[in-house]
N, C-alpha and C positions, 0 to 999 in steps of 0.2 A: 547587439546579438552577435554571437560568434558565427563566423562563416563556416557552414558545414563542411566545405571543401578543405578548410584549414584546421578543422577540429581534430584534436588528438585525445582519445579517451584516457582519463586520468587513472593512475594506478592507486586507487584509494583503498586503504585498509582501515578496519574498525577494531577498536580495542575494548575488551570487557575488563574494566578496572574500577572497582568500587572505591578504592582510595582516591583516585583522581576525580571520580564523581563527587565524593565528599568534599574534596578541596575546591572544586568548581562551585558547588553550592555554598560553601562557606564564603568564598570570594564574592559571590553575588548577594551575600547578606542573609541567606536563609540558614538560620541556626536554631537549635532547640533552646530558646531562652527561658522557657518555663519548666524544663525537665520532664515533659510528659512523653518523650520519645519521638515526637514529631517536630520537624523543623517548622519555624514560623518566621514571619517578617512583617513588621508594621501591624502586629495584632492579627495577622491572617495565618491560619494553620495550613501547611502544605498537604492538602488532602485532595485526592483525585478519584473520580468515578470511572471504572473500567467495565464496559459492557460488551456482551457478545450473545450469540444464540446458545440454546441448550444443546450441548454436545459433549460427550465425555472427554474428547481430546482438547476441546476449547476450555473446558473447566480446569483440566490439568494445567494447561498453559497459563490460565488466569492465576492459578495458585502459585506457580513459579514466579510470575511477574510480581505478584503481591508480596511474596516472601523476599524477593531480591530488592525491590524498592524500599521495603520496610527496613532493610539493613542500612540504608543511607538516609533514613529519617523521613521517608515519604509514606504517608498513610494511604492505603488503597481500599476503596469500597468496591466489591465485586457485584455485578448485576448480570443475571442470566435470563434471557428473554426467549420465549417459545419461538422457534424458527418461523412458524406460520404468521407471527406478528412482526418479528424482526425484519424479515425480507418481504413483507406484504406490500410495501409502498403505499399503505393507507395514509392519506394526508391528514386524517383526523387523529391519528395515533402518534403519540410522542415517542414511542418505543421502537420506531423503525430506523433503519440505517440512514435514510434520507434526513430525518429530523436530527439525528446525532446529538441527543440531549445528554451528553456525557463528555468526559475529558479524553478518554481513549475508547476505541471500539475495534473489534477484531472480527474478520470474516475472510473467507477464501476469495482471492482476487487474482487477476492475471489475464494475459492475452488468450482469447479463445477463438482467434481468427487467423488464417494464414497471413493476412495483412494486419500489422500491429497498429495502424493509425486509429481504428475505432476505439481500441483500448486507451491509447495515449490521449485521445480527445477528452476522456472523462476528467482530465486534470486542467481543462481550460476553464476560463472564468464563466462562460455562458452555460456551463453544465452544473453550476452550483444550485442545489435545491434551496428555495427560499419561500417564504410565505406568499410573496408576490406571484410566484409561478406555481403555487399550490404544491410545493415540496416535490417537484419533479426534477430529474437530472441525476447523473451518476457521480458528480464531484462531491462525495459525502464529506471529504475533509475540508471543503470550502477554500481550498488553495486557489490563489489567483495571482498570476504574474504575467504582465503584458508581454514580456520578452519570450516567455514560454509559448504564449498564444501566437505570437508572430512566427515562431519557429514551426509550430504545428500547421498554421495556415500556409506557410510556404511549402511545407512538405506535401500537403494535400493537393497542391497544383504542380508539383515538380514532376517532370516527365523523364528526367535523366535518372536511371536506376542507381548509379553510383552516388549521386548527390542526395537522392532520397534515402538511401541506406545510411549515409553519414549523418543525416539529420535525425533519423530514427534512433541511431546509437546515441547521439547527443541528448535527445529527449529522455531516453532510458536512463542514462547516467545522471541527468538533471534530477529525475525523481528519486533515485537512490541516494545521491550525494546530498540532497536537501532533505533527506529522511521523510519524503512524502510517502514512500513505500518502505516498510520494514519487514522483509521476509523472515518468518520465524519457523514455520513448519511446512515441509513438503510431504504430502500424503502419497504413499505407494499406490500405483495403479497397475492394472493389467490391460493388455490389448491383444485382441485376436485378429490375425491377418490371414486372408485366404491364400491358398497355395497358388492361385492364379494372379496374384499381385506381387510385383517386384519393385524394388527401389525404395521400399519403406525403411526409414532409418529412425529408430526410436531414440529419444533423448529425455533425460529427467529434467531438462531445463526449459522445455518448450512444449507446445502442443504437438500431438502425434502427426498433425498435418503440416508441420513446418516446412517440409520439402516436397509437398504434394506435386509440384511441377515435375519431379523426377519419377513419379509413380508410373508404372506401365503394367498393362494387362498381359499376362503370359498365356499364349495360345497353347492349348493342349494338342 
């Protein structure tokens, strides 16, 4: 595990390049051997199921993903599930986010707390929904890495603010660089602030309460 005190956030960039994607798939042996427009390997067609809840923005995003992946020979089946089912947490229903009975799924996620540790905890091994725990837990992707778990555990007990901040940055980079989180769309939001409240600094990259420690009430 990297020492948070010595950690330097990488300058990572991502490239949208279908030609390179095609080359990588060819190199891995996924080619369209039968001419049906879909890549295959060892008799298996490269087909994926992409699910999300019923929502106009999400269905538009699904369509773009399907069209783009189709250009590199990946067939995508789209599935739209009523939000009351998709987010219900019903352990008996296979169409919930916890069951994740698909190859891809999309939903709104992100930190909703001034302290980011509760959000980062959802990617630890003990948060994976399984049949044994009656499909409870927020780690829908089923990602599990002992090194990430150790980093989270050390952060949860760290009292030095600087060390804790460095560890949180490291965990955030970990999730992005390992494609555990793929940000696609940020929805515009509005916020109303009382004239009696000072110090509020809105940002499109975090919760409105990110700097709540600096908020002050203005006395009339």
